[in-house]
SEGUGU-198596 format. One record per residue (C-alpha): y, x, z. Coordinates in steps of 0.02 Angstrom, whole numbers, plus 50000, padded with zeros to 5 digits. Last residue first. Layout:
YXZ
...
//
This chain:
482984778251018
484094793150979
485694783451013
485024778451184
485214796551240
487104797251219
487454780051291
486274782551437
486994799851473
488764792551473
488274778451591
487494790651713
485634790051749
485364786851935
483984774251895
484484757951980
486344761252006
486514768451831
485554753751757
486764741651840
488234751751774
487534751751597
487354732951605
485654724451619
485174712451479
483314715251459
483674727451317
484664738051440
483184738351559
482084743851413
483324757951377
483234763551558
481334764251546
481454773951381
482674786051463
481464789051607
480024791351485
481024803551378
481274814051533
482934815151622
483914830951662
483694837851487
483504856651481
485104866251442
485244873451270
483984878551141
482284870451142
480674880551140
479094870151149
478324877450989
478564894851059
478324909150936
479664907650802
481004899150907
480594910351055
480804926150950
482474920150882
483054915451057
482574932551125
483444941550981
485024931451011
484994935451197
484674953851163
486144954551042
487314945551161
486824957251303
487074972351189
488824966451142
489294964451325
488644982051363
489584989551214
491204981151271
490974988351446
490595005451370
492175004851264
493204999451414
492505013851517
493005026351382
494745019051361
495015018751549
494495036851570
495655042251429
497115032251497
496925039551671
496775057151601
498355055151494
499275048051643
499845030051667
498695025851811
496935019651832
496265017652005
494385017652022
492915011751917
491914998652015
493464992752109
494614992251959
496324997452023
497744995251899
499435003151931
501054994851874
502475005351802
503044991251685
502495001051530
500855004351621
500604985551639
500894982551454
499734996951409
498404989651526
498554972651442
498364979951267
496914991251319
495984976751398
496254965851244
495574979151127
494094983051240
493504965051252
493604949351359
494834956051487
495054956451675
493474949651756
492484960451632
493314976151703
492604973451875
493254969752050
495104968052007
496624975452094
498374975052018
499564987352101
501444985152113
502684999352084
503654990151950
503474971151967
501994959451947
502374940851963
502344936851776
500614944751756
499984933951899
500504918051808
499534923751654
498004927051762
498184910151846
498314900651681
496944909751583
497464908351400
496754925151347
495124916751300
493314921751312
493494924951499
493104906951541
494024899451687
493664897151870
495244904451942
495944916152073
497574924552116
497534935252271
499044941352370
498894955652494
497494964952407
496964979452520
495274984552449
494384974352584
495394959152528
494834961752347
493014963552401
493094947352501
493914938252354
492574944452234
491184938452349
492014921552380
492314917052197
490754906352173
490034900152008
489744881751971
491494879151898
491104891751760
491764908651705
492204916951869
493854925451905
494654935352045
496334944152033
497094954152174
498904959152200
499474974252299
501344973652327
502614987552312
//
């Protein structure tokens, strides 16, 4: 009977250390971790972990949203684990086992987690819509790293015969960024 932990963040920039520490404190002996979006079920480390679990094992996760992308998926995975006699411990919820009460509690918490995610998406979309209507400087997406003036300067260097690599060394603007931004000039 082994206690496995699973830690996941959605982007390479995010850190796993806090989740890993919490999993160790909860008794996880083996921890699988990955930096992979939760919007897909094709998470390599999670899928590998599922193949390692055996009857009597416990799967520990810090939060429900690290485990599944929506209520339906969470319920399906939990049912599979219960069928294999595997317990699931969600640190911010408790241990969920294959009893009617355990399944009821899990279903309710899953529904609230899904509702919370849906509300975040709705608020984000409403905020963007408001900004588009009321802020003439609003631009969706990540802000550009380089100003139009910096790109224009790099473009002028290119027109003078410098290679992309030479411009990159001089300005710090990557070759790919130059190629992409020069198209708009």
